[in-house]
C-alpha positions as CSV (number, residue, x, y, z in Angstrom):
1,M,0.4,12.8,-14.3
2,K,1.3,14.0,-10.9
3,L,-1.1,14.0,-7.9
4,E,-0.3,16.3,-5.0
5,L,-2.0,16.9,-1.7
6,K,-0.7,20.2,-0.3
7,N,-1.1,21.4,3.3
8,I,-4.4,19.6,4.0
9,H,-6.0,20.5,7.3
10,K,-9.3,18.9,8.4
11,S,-11.3,19.2,11.6
12,F,-14.6,17.8,12.8
13,G,-15.9,20.2,15.4
14,E,-13.1,20.8,17.8
15,K,-11.2,17.7,16.8
16,E,-8.3,18.3,14.4
17,V,-8.0,15.1,12.3
18,L,-5.5,16.1,9.7
19,K,-2.6,18.6,10.3
20,D,-0.8,20.0,7.3
21,I,-0.8,16.8,5.2
22,S,1.3,17.0,2.0
23,F,2.5,14.2,-0.3
24,S,2.7,13.5,-4.0
25,A,2.2,10.4,-6.3
26,E,3.0,9.9,-10.0
27,S,1.6,8.0,-12.9
28,G,2.9,4.5,-13.4
29,K,3.8,4.1,-9.7
30,A,2.2,2.9,-6.6
31,F,2.1,5.0,-3.4
32,G,1.5,3.6,0.1
33,L,-0.6,5.6,2.6
34,L,0.1,4.0,5.9
35,G,-0.9,4.5,9.5
36,R,-2.6,2.9,12.5
37,N,-6.4,3.0,12.9
38,G,-7.4,6.6,13.6
39,A,-4.3,8.1,12.1
40,G,-6.2,9.9,9.4
41,K,-5.9,7.7,6.3
42,T,-9.6,7.4,5.5
43,T,-10.2,11.1,6.0
44,T,-7.3,11.8,3.6
45,I,-8.8,9.5,1.0
46,R,-12.2,11.1,1.3
47,I,-10.8,14.6,0.8
48,L,-8.9,13.3,-2.2
49,M,-12.1,11.9,-3.6
50,N,-14.1,15.0,-2.9
51,V,-16.5,13.3,-0.5
52,F,-16.1,16.3,1.7
53,P,-13.7,19.3,1.6
54,A,-10.7,20.1,3.7
55,N,-10.7,23.1,6.0
56,S,-7.7,24.3,4.1
57,G,-5.2,23.0,1.6
58,E,-5.8,21.7,-1.8
59,V,-5.5,18.7,-4.2
60,F,-3.6,19.2,-7.4
61,V,-3.1,17.3,-10.6
62,D,-0.1,18.4,-12.7
63,G,0.1,21.6,-10.7
64,K,-3.5,22.7,-11.1
65,P,-6.5,22.2,-8.8
66,I,-8.0,18.8,-9.6
67,N,-10.9,18.8,-12.0
68,Y,-13.1,15.9,-10.9
69,D,-15.0,16.1,-14.2
70,A,-11.9,15.3,-16.1
71,I,-9.9,13.0,-13.7
72,G,-11.5,9.6,-13.0
73,L,-11.0,8.0,-9.6
74,G,-11.7,4.4,-8.8
75,Y,-12.1,3.4,-5.1
76,L,-12.1,0.0,-3.4
77,P,-13.2,0.8,0.2
78,E,-12.2,-1.3,3.2
79,E,-15.9,-1.4,4.2
80,R,-17.7,-3.0,1.3
81,G,-20.7,-1.0,-0.1
82,L,-22.5,-3.0,-2.7
83,Y,-26.1,-4.2,-2.6
84,P,-26.4,-7.8,-1.3
85,K,-29.8,-8.6,-2.8
86,K,-29.2,-7.1,-6.2
87,R,-28.0,-9.0,-9.3
88,I,-24.3,-8.4,-9.8
89,I,-24.4,-7.3,-13.5
90,D,-27.2,-4.8,-12.8
91,Q,-25.4,-3.0,-10.0
92,L,-21.9,-3.1,-11.6
93,V,-23.3,-1.5,-14.8
94,Y,-25.2,1.0,-12.7
95,F,-22.1,2.1,-10.9
96,A,-20.1,2.4,-14.1
97,E,-22.9,4.6,-15.6
98,L,-22.8,6.8,-12.5
99,K,-19.1,7.4,-13.4
100,G,-19.9,8.6,-16.9
101,M,-20.0,5.5,-19.0
102,R,-22.7,4.8,-21.6
103,H,-24.8,1.7,-21.0
104,K,-23.3,-0.5,-23.8
105,E,-19.8,0.7,-22.9
106,A,-20.5,-0.1,-19.2
107,V,-21.8,-3.6,-20.0
108,R,-18.8,-4.3,-22.2
109,S,-16.3,-3.1,-19.6
110,V,-18.0,-4.9,-16.7
111,D,-18.1,-8.2,-18.7
112,H,-14.4,-7.8,-19.5
113,W,-13.6,-7.4,-15.8
114,L,-15.8,-10.3,-14.7
115,D,-14.0,-12.5,-17.2
116,R,-10.6,-11.1,-16.1
117,L,-11.3,-12.0,-12.5
118,G,-12.9,-15.4,-13.2
119,M,-16.3,-14.2,-12.2
120,S,-18.4,-14.4,-15.4
121,E,-20.4,-17.4,-14.1
122,Y,-21.8,-15.2,-11.3
123,R,-22.9,-12.4,-13.7
124,G,-26.6,-12.9,-13.0
125,K,-26.3,-14.0,-9.4
126,R,-27.2,-11.9,-6.3
127,L,-24.1,-10.6,-4.4
128,D,-25.1,-12.3,-1.1
129,T,-24.7,-15.8,-2.7
130,L,-21.0,-15.3,-3.2
131,S,-18.1,-16.0,-0.8
132,K,-16.4,-13.1,1.0
133,G,-13.4,-13.3,-1.4
134,N,-15.6,-13.3,-4.5
135,Q,-17.6,-10.4,-3.2
136,Q,-14.3,-8.6,-2.8
137,K,-13.5,-9.2,-6.5
138,I,-16.9,-7.9,-7.5
139,Q,-16.3,-4.7,-5.4
140,L,-13.0,-4.4,-7.3
141,V,-14.8,-4.2,-10.6
142,T,-16.6,-1.1,-9.4
143,A,-13.2,0.5,-8.9
144,L,-11.8,-0.4,-12.3
145,A,-14.6,-0.7,-14.9
146,H,-14.7,3.0,-15.8
147,D,-10.9,3.0,-16.5
148,P,-10.0,5.7,-13.9
149,H,-6.8,7.7,-13.9
150,I,-6.3,7.2,-10.1
151,V,-7.0,3.9,-8.4
152,I,-7.4,3.9,-4.6
153,L,-7.2,0.5,-2.9
154,D,-8.0,0.4,0.8
155,E,-7.1,-3.1,2.3
156,P,-7.5,-4.7,-1.2
157,F,-6.2,-8.1,-0.2
158,S,-8.6,-8.6,2.8
159,G,-10.4,-11.9,2.6
160,L,-8.6,-13.2,-0.5
161,D,-7.1,-16.6,-0.6
162,P,-3.5,-17.0,-2.0
163,V,-4.7,-17.8,-5.5
164,N,-7.0,-14.7,-5.7
165,A,-4.4,-12.6,-4.0
166,M,-2.0,-13.5,-6.9
167,L,-4.7,-12.6,-9.4
168,L,-5.2,-9.2,-7.7
169,K,-1.4,-8.7,-7.7
170,D,-1.4,-9.2,-11.5
171,V,-4.3,-6.7,-11.9
172,V,-2.5,-4.1,-9.8
173,K,0.7,-4.5,-11.9
174,E,-1.3,-4.0,-15.1
175,Q,-2.8,-0.8,-13.7
176,I,0.6,0.5,-12.8
177,A,2.0,-0.5,-16.3
178,Q,-0.9,1.4,-17.9
179,G,0.3,4.6,-16.3
180,K,-2.3,4.8,-13.6
181,I,-1.6,6.3,-10.2
182,V,-2.3,3.5,-7.7
183,L,-2.7,4.5,-4.0
184,F,-2.6,1.8,-1.5
185,S,-3.8,1.9,2.1
186,S,-3.1,-1.3,4.0
187,H,-1.8,-2.8,7.2
188,Q,-0.3,-5.7,5.2
189,M,3.2,-4.4,4.9
190,S,4.4,-7.1,2.6
191,Y,2.1,-6.0,-0.2
192,I,3.0,-2.3,0.3
193,E,6.7,-3.2,0.1
194,E,6.1,-5.3,-3.0
195,F,4.3,-2.6,-5.0
196,C,5.0,0.9,-3.7
197,D,7.8,3.1,-4.8
198,S,7.0,5.7,-2.2
199,I,5.1,5.9,1.1
200,A,3.7,8.3,3.7
201,I,3.2,7.2,7.3
202,L,0.5,9.1,9.2
203,N,0.6,9.4,12.9
204,A,-2.2,11.2,14.8
205,G,-3.0,13.3,11.7
206,K,0.5,14.3,10.8
207,I,3.0,13.0,8.3
208,A,5.6,11.1,10.4
209,L,7.6,9.9,7.4
210,C,7.3,10.4,3.6
211,G,9.5,9.6,0.6
212,D,11.0,7.0,-1.7
213,L,10.9,3.7,0.2
214,H,14.4,2.6,-1.2
215,D,15.9,5.9,0.0
216,I,14.3,5.6,3.4
217,K,15.8,2.2,3.9
218,R,19.2,3.3,2.7
219,N,19.2,6.3,5.1
220,Y,19.1,4.0,8.1
221,V,22.4,3.7,10.0
222,R,24.1,0.7,8.4
223,D,25.7,-0.7,11.5
224,R,24.3,-4.2,11.7
225,L,25.1,-7.3,9.8
226,V,22.8,-10.3,9.1
227,V,24.7,-13.6,9.1
228,N,23.6,-17.0,7.9
229,T,25.9,-19.7,9.0
230,A,26.2,-23.4,9.8
231,S,28.1,-22.6,13.0
232,P,26.1,-19.9,14.8
233,E,27.3,-21.0,18.3
234,R,31.0,-20.3,17.5
235,I,30.2,-16.8,16.2
236,Q,28.0,-16.0,19.1
237,A,30.7,-17.2,21.5
238,D,33.4,-15.1,19.8
239,F,31.4,-11.9,19.3
240,G,29.6,-12.0,22.7
241,P,26.7,-9.6,23.4
242,A,27.1,-7.9,20.1
243,C,25.7,-11.0,18.4
244,T,22.1,-12.2,18.8
245,M,20.0,-14.8,17.1
246,N,16.9,-13.8,15.0
247,E,13.7,-15.8,15.0
248,N,14.6,-17.3,11.6
249,G,17.9,-18.7,12.8
250,S,20.1,-16.0,11.3
251,L,22.5,-13.9,13.4
252,M,22.3,-10.2,14.0
253,L,25.7,-8.6,14.6
254,Q,25.9,-5.1,16.0
255,L,28.9,-3.2,14.8
256,A,30.7,-0.5,16.9
257,A,30.5,1.8,13.9
258,P,29.3,1.5,10.3
259,A,32.9,1.9,9.0
260,E,33.7,-1.5,10.6
261,K,31.4,-3.5,8.3
262,Q,34.0,-4.5,5.6
263,A,36.6,-5.6,8.2
264,V,34.0,-7.6,10.1
265,M,32.7,-9.2,6.9
266,K,36.2,-10.2,6.0
267,R,36.8,-11.7,9.4
268,L,33.6,-13.7,9.2
269,V,34.3,-15.1,5.8
270,E,37.9,-16.0,6.6
271,N,37.2,-17.7,10.0
272,Y,33.7,-19.3,9.8
273,D,31.5,-21.3,7.6
274,I,29.4,-18.5,6.2
275,D,26.5,-19.0,3.8
276,E,25.6,-15.3,3.6
277,V,26.5,-12.0,5.2
278,K,24.9,-8.7,4.4
279,V,24.1,-5.3,5.9
280,F,20.8,-5.3,7.7
281,E,18.1,-3.3,6.0
282,P,14.9,-2.7,7.9
283,S,11.7,-4.0,6.5
284,L,8.7,-1.8,6.0
285,N,7.2,-3.4,9.0
286,D,10.2,-2.3,11.2
287,I,9.9,1.2,9.8
288,F,6.1,1.3,10.4
289,V,6.4,0.3,14.0
290,E,9.1,2.9,14.6
291,Y,7.1,5.8,13.1
292,A,3.5,4.8,13.8
293,G,4.0,2.6,16.9
294,E,2.8,5.4,19.2
295,Q,0.1,7.9,18.5
296,V,1.6,11.2,19.4
């Protein structure tokens, strides 16, 4: 299955929020939708979910306009939306039934997910008796219980401790392995980098960068080396201003041109005690700051 957003425009009054947004995501892969607050991520998600229509442009699945009766969507919002005074089982089953499940099927699926997330003991509790992290896991059940084709996760790791974050990672990997389309929106770049094959960075309602994350990184000019060594002072003294120290203690060596990298690597290995030398590849955080650092 292939999801495509094509030429999406959206305005609220005179304010143009989305300006010709286009990207695609495929089954069995995760896609990262990134951007600073106010860049247009939430509006894009709401149009995808048919909360409100775009002014122009369209959402397609496998080349045809999306049929919301046939394509199931699961959504974990950044702002939680469950009922704090209601029993957990009652509202989870209610939401699953709203998404087309029969009552018995909904109960069975909800119980499966409560067990999978280690939450079965809270089945009959009110939501407001749970910790923030456990409330987050209950909210996740609403996104997954009806077995959607497309799973949209907006800041999914917010409020989770490391153990629960690892559990959620496993769940996300399972969804990807089952052939779902998983759409991430998050400011936690390490998680996006871990899961997402492709990304789109929004800046002021426009696509600032879009494509395969590996290819994006490879297309950066490869004119810097990262060096780990037991003798950083010698290398800094010999290479002068071209060599600076990173916060983690490694060295960053600026080359005059990318073609020099093999010769400089050879020089380093032959003349210094080198533990590791490699071509610098930007992190997703570096890329994000470059393309979304200023709202244009």
